N, C-alpha and C positions, 0 to 999 in steps of 0.2 A: 505493499501499500503504498506509504510514505507519505509526506506533507513537505513539497519542496516549496523554498522561500526565494524570491527574485526580488533584486531592488530595480525600481525603474525610474527614467528620468520624468515621467509622466504616467497619467494611470494607461495601462497597456490595454490592447484589444487581444485579450486573453484567448478566446476562442479563435482567434487566427493566428498560428505562431510564427508566421513569418513576420506578420507586423508587429509582433510582441517583442521579436528580438530586436528591432529597430529601436525601440527603448531601453531595453536591457543594460545594468552598469555592473550587475553582480549578481552572483545565486548562490546558495547554499542548498546541498543536494540532501536529502533524507534518505540515503540509501538502505539505513538499518533500522527503519521506522522507529527510529527514537522519538520525534515529535508525534508522528503519528500515535504511538501508544501513549505518549506523556498528555496531551490536550485533554483527552476526555476525564483525565483525573484530576483536574485542577479546579479549585472552588473559585465561583465568579466573586466571591468577596475580595478574596487576595489577590486573584489574577484577573482583574476586571477585562484587560483585553485579549491576553493570550485565551482565556475559557471561552472567548468568543469567537475564536477560530475555528471554522467548518473545515474537520478533517475529511469531509467527502466532497466538497466544493471548493471555490474561491473565494477567499477576503483579502480583501485591500485595504491596507492602513495609511494613512498620511502621515506626515511628518510627525504632528503633534501625537497620535497614537502611537507611532513608532518612538517615542521618547518614554512613553508610559509602558510599551511592550519591553524597552531596552532594562528599565528598572525590574521588571518582573523577571526577564530572564536571567539578570544578573544573581537574583534570589532565590532560581532553582537549586534545588540540593542534587546536582549531578554527582552521582558515585563513580562510576565507571569510566576509565579512561576515556573512551568513545563519545561518552555523554557529555563528558567535560568538553572534549574538542570541537562536538558540534554545539554546544551552546558558546564556546568560545567565537567561532565561526559567526554564529547568529547573532551574536551581540555587535561584532565588526560591522555586520551589514546593516541593523537597526541604527547604530551609531553613526553609520555614514549616512543614511536617511534624515535623520535628525540635522546633520549640517549641512543638507541641501533642499532648502525649503523648497516645493512644488514636486519632489520626488516622492514616490510610493515603494512601499513593500506588499509585493503580493504571496501569501500563502496558498499554495496551489495544492488542493488536496485531491485523492483518488477517487 
């Protein structure tokens, strides 16, 4: 399954793969389903942005929402090395989005 995360210069046309590549600035691939497994376990009160990400559909965050998601990702208790590495990559991507107003982060579920 997996929930891949992409950083775009503006809201992408996700149904059109070729068009979405023109706005792509960076990506994190959830090859081990770490994010897909984690999202359903997050409670909405503690993780209001990440818990709202649809693991089966597409969720787009603007730079303001990415700021909140970044703080949520840094609070995740990643235990395994692969989880820590994924969270660090995701945090870097979210941070880059917060530094570039107008850009967005797209969580692409299966």
